[in-house]
C-alpha positions in Angstrom: 113.7 144.3 -17.2 110.0 147.0 -17.5 108.6 143.9 -19.4 109.3 141.3 -16.3 107.9 143.7 -13.5 105.2 144.2 -15.6 104.6 140.6 -16.0 105.0 140.1 -12.2 102.2 143.3 -11.8 99.6 141.9 -13.8 100.1 138.2 -12.1 99.3 139.5 -8.6 96.4 141.4 -9.9 94.9 138.0 -11.4 96.0 136.5 -7.9 93.5 139.5 -6.4 91.0 138.8 -8.8 90.5 135.5 -7.9 90.3 136.2 -4.2 88.2 138.9 -4.6 86.0 136.8 -7.1 85.5 133.8 -4.0 84.9 136.6 -1.5 82.1 137.6 -3.8 80.9 134.5 -4.5 81.6 133.3 -0.5 79.1 136.6 1.0 76.4 136.2 -1.8 76.1 132.4 -0.8 75.5 133.7 2.6 73.4 136.2 1.7 71.0 133.8 -0.1 70.9 131.3 2.3 70.2 133.3 4.8 67.4 135.2 2.8 66.3 131.2 2.2 66.1 130.7 5.8 64.1 134.1 6.7 62.1 133.1 3.5 61.2 129.2 4.8 60.4 130.4 8.1 58.6 133.2 7.3 56.0 130.4 5.2 56.3 128.6 8.4 55.2 131.1 10.4 52.4 132.3 8.1 51.2 129.0 7.2 51.0 128.3 10.8 49.0 131.5 11.3 46.6 130.5 8.7 46.1 127.2 10.2 45.4 128.6 13.4 43.2 131.1 12.3 41.4 127.9 10.4 41.3 125.9 13.7 39.8 128.9 15.7 37.1 129.4 13.1 36.7 125.5 13.0 36.2 125.5 17.0 33.9 128.5 17.1 31.9 127.1 13.8 31.9 123.6 16.2 30.6 125.4 19.5 27.6 127.0 17.6 26.9 123.4 16.1 26.5 122.3 19.8 24.6 125.1 20.8 22.2 124.7 18.3 21.4 120.8 19.5 18.6 119.5 22.0 20.2 120.1 25.0 19.1 115.8 25.6 21.7 115.0 22.6 24.6 117.1 23.8 27.1 114.1 25.0 29.9 112.5 22.7 29.9 109.0 20.8 32.1 107.1 19.1 32.3 104.3 16.1 32.6 101.0 17.7 34.3 99.3 14.4 30.9 97.5 13.5 29.1 100.0 12.4 27.3 101.1 15.9 28.4 103.9 18.3 29.9 104.0 21.8 28.8 106.5 24.2 30.6 109.0 26.6 28.6 110.2 29.5 26.7 111.8 28.6 25.7 110.1 25.8 24.9 112.0 22.1 24.9 112.6 19.0 28.1 114.8 18.7 31.7 112.7 17.4 34.4 112.7 19.8 37.0 112.5 17.9 36.8 113.8 14.0 39.4 114.6 11.0 37.7 117.7 9.1 39.9 119.0 5.8 39.8 123.0 5.5 41.6 124.7 2.9 44.2 122.2 2.2 45.0 121.3 6.0 44.0 118.7 7.7 42.5 119.3 11.4 41.7 116.6 14.3 38.4 118.4 16.5 38.4 116.5 20.2 35.2 117.3 22.1 34.9 116.0 25.4 31.3 116.7 27.3 30.2 116.0 30.9 27.7 117.1 33.6 28.7 119.0 36.1 27.9 118.5 39.9 27.8 122.6 40.9 27.9 122.9 44.4 25.3 125.6 44.5 23.0 123.4 45.6 25.3 120.7 47.4 27.0 117.6 45.7 26.5 114.3 45.6 29.5 113.4 48.2 29.0 116.7 50.3 26.8 118.1 52.6 24.3 118.9 51.9 23.8 116.0 49.4 22.5 116.7 45.6 20.5 113.6 44.9 20.4 115.0 41.4 24.1 116.0 40.8 23.5 116.2 36.9 23.2 119.9 37.6 24.3 120.8 33.7 26.4 120.0 31.0 30.0 121.5 30.0 31.8 121.4 26.8 35.3 121.1 25.5 36.4 121.3 21.6 39.5 120.7 20.8 41.2 121.6 17.6 45.1 120.4 16.7 46.7 119.9 13.6 49.4 118.4 11.5 52.9 120.0 12.3 52.0 122.2 15.3 54.6 123.0 17.6 54.3 121.5 21.3 51.2 122.3 22.9 49.8 125.0 19.6 45.9 124.2 19.8 42.7 126.2 19.6 40.4 125.4 22.9 36.8 126.3 23.0 34.4 125.8 26.5 30.6 126.0 27.0 28.2 125.2 29.9 24.9 124.2 28.8 21.8 124.3 31.1 18.9 121.7 30.4 15.6 123.6 30.3 13.1 123.5 33.6 14.2 122.4 37.2 16.2 119.3 37.3 14.2 116.3 37.2 15.2 112.7 39.3 17.0 110.2 36.9 18.0 106.4 37.3 21.5 107.2 37.2 24.5 107.5 39.3 28.2 109.1 39.8 31.1 107.4 39.1 34.3 108.7 40.9 37.5 107.7 40.4 40.6 108.9 42.4 44.2 108.1 41.3 46.8 108.6 44.2 50.9 108.1 43.6 52.4 105.8 47.1 52.8 108.3 49.2 48.7 108.9 48.7 49.6 112.6 47.4 46.7 112.7 44.3 48.3 112.4 40.6 46.8 115.6 38.5 46.5 114.8 34.8 46.1 110.9 34.7 44.2 109.3 31.9 41.2 107.8 33.2 39.2 105.4 30.6 36.3 103.6 31.4 34.3 101.2 29.1 31.2 99.2 29.7 30.0 97.7 26.5 26.5 97.0 27.7 25.6 100.5 28.8 27.6 102.0 25.6 29.8 103.7 27.4 33.4 104.4 26.3 35.0 107.5 27.0 38.6 109.0 28.5 39.1 112.1 30.9 41.7 113.4 32.8 42.1 113.9 36.3 41.8 117.5 38.5 44.4 118.7 40.9 42.9 116.3 43.5 43.6 113.5 41.6 40.0 113.0 40.8 37.5 112.3 37.6 33.6 111.9 38.2 30.6 111.1 36.4 27.6 112.1 37.3 24.8 110.8 35.2 26.5 107.5 34.4 24.3 104.9 33.5 24.0 102.0 36.5 25.2 98.4 35.3 27.5 95.8 35.9 31.0 95.6 34.8 32.3 98.7 34.3 35.8 98.7 33.0 38.4 101.4 34.6 42.0 102.2 32.7 44.1 104.6 34.6 47.2 105.9 32.7 50.2 108.6 32.6 53.4 109.4 31.0 55.9 107.9 32.8 53.6 106.4 35.7 53.1 102.3 35.7 49.3 102.0 34.5 46.5 100.2 36.1 43.3 98.7 35.3 40.7 96.7 36.5 39.6 93.1 35.1 36.7 90.8 35.1 35.7 88.6 38.2 37.4 84.8 37.5 36.4 82.7 35.9 36.2 85.6 32.8 40.0 86.0 33.9 42.4 83.7 34.4 43.1 84.8 37.9 41.4 86.3 40.8 42.2 90.2 40.1 42.8 92.5 42.8 41.0 95.4 41.2 37.7 93.9 39.9 35.3 95.5 37.4 32.8 97.2 39.2 29.1 98.3 38.8 27.6 101.8 39.0 23.9 101.7 41.2 21.1 104.4 40.5 20.9 107.3 42.9 24.5 106.8 44.7 28.1 107.8 44.0 30.6 104.5 43.3 33.9 105.2 44.4 37.1 103.7 42.8 40.7 104.2 44.0 44.1 103.5 42.1 47.4 103.7 43.2 49.9 104.6 40.3 54.3 104.9 40.9 56.7 105.8 38.8 58.4 103.4 36.1 61.4 102.6 36.6 64.7 101.5 34.1 65.7 97.9 35.3 69.5 95.9 34.4 70.1 92.7 34.8 74.1 92.2 34.6 75.8 89.0 34.9 79.3 89.2 36.7 82.1 87.3 38.2 83.0 87.7 42.2 85.5 90.8 41.0 82.8 92.2 39.0 84.3 91.6 35.1 80.7 90.9 32.8 80.0 87.2 31.8 77.8 87.1 28.8 74.7 85.0 27.3 74.0 84.0 30.9 70.0 82.8 30.3 67.6 83.7 33.2 63.8 83.9 33.7 62.4 87.1 35.6 58.9 87.7 36.5 56.9 90.2 39.0 56.3 93.9 38.8 52.5 95.1 39.0 50.6 92.5 40.9 47.4 91.9 39.0 45.6 89.5 41.8 46.2 85.7 42.8 46.7 82.3 40.7 42.7 80.5 41.7 42.3 78.8 44.6 42.6 74.6 43.9 38.8 72.9 43.6 37.7 70.8 46.5 38.8 68.6 47.8 42.2 69.4 46.9 44.3 71.3 49.8 44.0 75.2 50.6 47.2 76.7 49.9 48.7 80.0 49.7 47.6 82.1 47.0 50.4 82.5 44.1 50.6 86.3 42.5 49.8 87.0 39.9 52.2 89.6 37.6 52.0 91.8 35.0 55.4 90.8 33.9 57.5 87.7 32.8 60.7 87.4 30.8 62.6 84.7 29.7 65.6 85.9 28.3 69.7 85.9 28.3 72.4 89.1 29.2 73.4 88.9 25.3 77.6 89.8 24.6 77.5 92.6 27.0 76.5 90.6 30.1 73.6 93.2 30.2 69.8 93.0 29.6 67.8 96.5 29.8 64.6 96.9 30.6 62.9 100.1 30.7 60.1 102.0 32.1 58.9 98.9 34.4 56.5 98.7 37.3 58.0 99.1 40.7 57.3 96.1 43.3 58.5 92.9 43.7 60.3 90.8 41.3 62.1 86.9 41.3 64.3 85.0 38.9 62.3 81.8 38.6 65.6 80.0 36.8 69.4 81.2 36.0 71.8 79.8 33.7 74.6 77.9 34.5 78.2 78.8 33.4 80.7 76.3 32.8 83.5 76.2 35.7 81.6 78.8 38.0 78.9 78.5 41.1 75.7 81.3 41.1 76.2 82.7 44.4 72.9 84.4 43.8 72.3 88.2 43.2 72.8 91.9 44.9 70.4 93.4 45.8 68.4 90.6 47.1 65.2 91.4 49.4 65.0 88.0 51.3 67.5 85.8 52.7 67.6 82.6 50.7 65.4 83.9 47.7 66.2 85.0 44.1 63.8 87.8 44.8 64.9 91.7 45.0 62.2 95.0 44.9 62.4 97.7 42.9 61.7 101.1 43.8 59.5 103.5 41.5 61.4 106.2 39.8 64.4 104.5 40.0 67.3 103.3 37.4 68.4 100.5 39.2 71.1 97.2 38.1 70.4 93.7 39.7 73.8 91.4 39.5 73.7 87.3 38.6 77.0 87.1 40.3 79.4 83.7 40.2 82.3 82.4 41.6 85.4 80.7 39.6 85.2 77.4 40.9 89.1 76.7 40.3 89.7 80.2 41.9 92.1 79.9 44.8 89.7 82.1 46.8 87.1 82.4 49.9 83.4 83.5 49.8 82.1 84.3 53.3 78.3 84.0 54.0 77.3 86.2 57.4 74.4 85.7 58.7 72.3 86.3 62.1 72.0 84.7 65.7 68.3 84.2 66.4 68.4 86.0 69.8 65.6 84.2 71.5 66.9 80.8 70.8 70.9 81.2 69.9 70.7 79.6 67.0 71.5 80.6 63.6 68.6 82.1 61.6 69.9 82.5 58.5 69.1 86.1 57.8 71.9 87.7 55.8 73.5 90.6 57.3 74.9 93.5 55.1 77.1 96.2 56.1 79.5 94.5 57.7 83.1 94.8 57.7 85.1 91.2 56.7 88.6 91.8 56.8 91.0 88.6 56.0 95.0 89.0 56.3 97.8 86.5 56.5 100.9 88.4 57.8 102.9 85.8 56.7 101.8 85.8 53.3 101.7 89.6 53.4 98.1 89.8 53.0 95.4 92.8 54.4 92.0 93.5 52.8 88.6 95.0 54.1 85.4 93.9 52.1 81.7 94.9 53.4 79.3 92.3 52.8 76.4 92.9 50.5 72.8 92.6 50.4 72.9 88.2 50.6 75.9 88.9 53.4 78.1 87.9 51.4 82.3 89.3 51.1 84.4 87.8 48.8 88.2 87.9 48.5 90.1 88.0 46.5 89.1 91.6 45.1 90.8 91.5 42.1 91.2 88.7 39.6 94.9 87.2 41.1 94.0 84.2 43.2 94.7 84.3 46.9 98.1 82.4 47.7 97.9 79.1 49.4 98.5 79.7 53.4 96.5 80.0 56.5 94.8 83.3 56.7 92.8 84.7 59.9 89.5 86.5 59.5 87.6 89.1 61.4 83.8 90.1 61.1 82.9 93.2 62.8 80.0 96.0 62.4 78.0 98.6 64.3 75.1 96.2 66.5 76.9 93.6 66.5 79.7 91.3 67.9 82.8 90.2 66.5 83.4 86.9 65.4 87.2 86.1 64.5 88.4 82.6 63.0 91.2 81.4 60.2 90.7 79.9 56.7 92.8 77.7 54.7 93.7 78.5 51.2 95.3 74.4 49.7 95.2 75.4 45.9 91.8 73.5 45.6 89.8 76.5 44.7 87.0 78.3 46.0 86.5 77.6 49.5 82.9 78.8 51.5 82.7 79.6 54.8 79.5 80.7 56.9 80.1 82.9 59.8 77.0 83.9 62.4 77.4 87.3 64.5 75.2 88.0 67.3 73.5 91.4 67.6 75.1 93.4 70.8 
């Protein structure tokens, strides 16, 4: 009896020892893991601090080197890839971007040099007018490094004045304004200008007024300007026709000595566009081919050579895509430029009729408008030819002539009912003036139905339509403005 009790106690003691050992092992693992995380974090902080100190020293060193340069060579340059250099405004001997290795770390040094038109003696576009706007130079040195946290960098500024008094020069001022569609200034847009003949190739950001100006720009033809900003539709200038294949809306500009040469751009926020192919009940139809073009208008096609008759200029856009809606019935385009888009072709679907797109910009077209900053879906809509159904197309009557003008009316109420068949349903017309019945996948029963079309600002139109088992029935209705 005593032996049995003693064996049981020993068993319990061995069990407690295993639990205690597991608990100790767990606590030890937590302590080791916490220590390792703290050690890794501390090591990263130490490494970041060392890199920041190195970047600070490098920025100070670079600024001291610039201070030792003659005023005339304080400016930037960068390799052009063929053994020569392209230059900033002002041009000089400082590399615009350079990689420097220090103490096992890699740093990127970016230098921006610009003329400053100080308002003390007037400005190039103000009153009084400063005819020599290149008052002094301001240099910005930015040092960054790999694996830096967001926004972590070292920046140094300095201004450099010329010796003696200002002397007239044969340069001009290039001023670029960037606005949004509401004519509000866009700050932080990157303006990139290039001119191979004058050796200029540089970038800078617009200020709070949406402006970036370069006093001291060398005069010359063919300055190419590109404007970009994350989340916006970028724009640029193009060489005139025939150097470009089209007549550009924004041509490269010339800088004239002794004058302010201004150029303004409008940039809108990009939009996400989805093209969806579906039947009239809203169910996806896969693999519908289409060709779509539009977006940002770059210019127009060149006019035909004489003696060909003159024609309406054909727009040239930045976007053309021949694709299909895939197995899901949808094709997505991210970050598209706002503007007008149009389908030049839509593929066929066996046993179905292409009704049109929704929304639609104008009657009888396959065009739509994409608004800036939106998430838009455009539907390619197909009606089943074999399904007993009715498709209403509602258009306006021209008030001056009293004849239909084929302008669709959206948002009108179309009611279809049959007391005999126990059917009563109401649908609003879409952007193409269409209203489709049935609203489900079930066909309409054979028989005669009454319809009523009404809406604010329009008279009420009534009539009847017969469903005879032959499939889709099309019904056109015109309404009068009240």
